[in-house]
C-alpha positions in Angstrom: 18.9 39.3 -56.3 21.1 36.9 -58.2 22.3 38.3 -61.5 23.3 36.2 -64.5 24.4 37.3 -68.0 24.3 34.7 -70.8 24.5 34.5 -74.6 21.3 33.1 -76.2 22.9 29.7 -76.9 23.9 29.3 -73.3 20.4 29.8 -71.9 18.7 26.8 -70.4 15.2 26.0 -71.4 14.0 27.0 -68.0 15.7 30.4 -68.3 14.4 31.0 -71.8 10.9 30.2 -70.7 11.2 32.5 -67.7 12.4 35.3 -69.9 9.5 34.9 -72.4 7.1 34.6 -69.5 8.2 37.8 -67.8 8.2 39.8 -71.1 4.7 38.5 -71.9 3.4 39.1 -68.4 4.5 42.8 -68.4 4.5 43.9 -72.0 1.5 42.0 -73.5 -0.7 41.5 -70.4 0.0 44.3 -68.0 0.6 47.0 -70.7 -2.1 45.5 -72.9 0.2 45.7 -75.9 0.1 43.3 -78.8 3.6 43.4 -80.5 6.0 41.0 -82.2 8.2 40.0 -79.2 10.0 37.2 -81.1 11.9 39.4 -83.6 15.0 37.2 -84.3 17.2 39.5 -82.2 17.3 37.3 -79.1 19.5 34.7 -80.9 22.2 37.3 -81.4 21.9 39.0 -78.0 23.1 38.7 -74.4 20.5 38.3 -71.7 20.9 39.8 -68.3 18.6 38.1 -65.7 17.9 39.1 -62.1 16.5 36.2 -60.1 14.7 36.7 -56.8 14.3 34.0 -54.2 17.2 31.9 -55.6 18.8 29.8 -52.9 22.5 29.4 -53.7 22.0 30.9 -57.2 20.7 27.7 -58.8 18.0 28.7 -61.3 16.2 25.7 -62.7 17.5 23.1 -60.2 14.7 23.3 -57.6 11.3 21.8 -57.3 8.6 23.9 -58.8 7.3 25.1 -55.4 10.8 26.2 -54.4 11.8 27.8 -57.7 13.2 31.2 -57.9 11.5 33.9 -60.0 12.9 36.0 -62.8 12.1 39.5 -61.7 14.4 41.7 -63.8 15.6 41.3 -67.3 17.3 43.1 -70.3 18.4 42.1 -73.7 21.7 43.5 -74.8 22.0 43.6 -78.6 25.5 43.8 -80.2 26.3 46.8 -82.4 25.2 46.3 -86.0 22.2 44.1 -85.3 19.4 46.6 -84.4 21.4 49.8 -84.5 25.0 50.9 -85.1 25.4 51.1 -81.3 24.9 48.3 -78.8 21.3 48.5 -77.7 19.7 47.7 -74.3 16.1 46.6 -74.8 13.2 44.6 -73.5 13.9 46.3 -70.1 11.5 44.8 -67.7 10.9 44.3 -64.0 8.2 42.3 -62.4 5.5 44.2 -60.5 6.7 42.6 -57.2 10.1 44.4 -57.3 9.1 47.8 -58.7 9.7 50.8 -56.5 12.5 49.1 -54.6 15.4 50.2 -57.0 15.4 47.0 -59.1 14.9 48.9 -62.3 17.9 51.2 -61.6 20.1 48.3 -60.6 19.0 46.4 -63.7 20.0 49.3 -66.0 23.2 50.0 -64.1 24.2 46.4 -64.5 23.1 46.4 -68.1 25.3 49.4 -68.9 28.3 47.9 -67.1 27.8 44.6 -69.0 27.4 46.4 -72.3 30.7 48.2 -71.7 32.4 45.0 -70.7 31.2 43.2 -73.8 31.7 45.9 -76.5 34.0 48.6 -75.0 32.9 52.1 -74.1 30.7 52.7 -77.1 27.6 54.8 -77.0 24.6 52.7 -75.9 21.1 53.1 -77.4 17.7 52.5 -75.8 14.2 52.9 -77.3 12.5 54.2 -74.2 8.8 54.5 -73.4 8.2 58.2 -73.2 7.0 58.1 -69.6 10.4 56.8 -68.6 12.3 59.8 -70.0 13.4 61.1 -66.6 14.4 57.6 -65.4 16.8 57.1 -68.4 17.9 60.7 -68.2 19.0 60.1 -64.6 21.2 57.3 -65.9 22.9 59.7 -68.4 20.9 58.9 -71.5 20.1 61.8 -73.8 17.0 62.0 -76.0 18.0 61.8 -79.7 14.6 61.6 -81.5 11.1 63.0 -81.6 8.3 61.0 -80.0 7.2 58.1 -82.1 4.4 55.6 -81.7 5.6 52.0 -81.3 3.0 49.2 -80.7 0.5 51.9 -79.5 2.9 53.4 -76.9 4.8 56.7 -77.2 8.6 56.1 -77.4 11.8 58.1 -77.9 15.3 57.1 -78.9 18.0 57.8 -76.3 21.8 57.4 -76.3 24.3 57.2 -73.4 27.5 58.8 -74.7 
């Protein structure tokens, strides 16, 4: 997988479309969840993208039938925008790469990128409850009771 981290204003139109397409594909269609994805936080965030099938790491420069596919993504929100801590959100992997360690690699890279961007501050995630053990295995600690967000049970977690 080819990994790219960009600020919002540095995203190409192709990359932005791929991000919105993957988020829609998984969160809205696969999880059957209607929610306000476009929440005005993207513009202030960093976007970590994992591309599969990307010859020579050239997203957006191939013919449509040759194009790579965005298969892993997170949004890294700076401190003070959504929470006092930097926040990793919109954590998503395409069905095609699940079960092969892509989610773990995505989160490990997201944590590393967050530390590089903002220093070794605590990192917050709003996790779907069924992923509690996954995030716990990365060092995150549950910091809230279960709450309902967009029809799905969630918990707040922090990596100290």
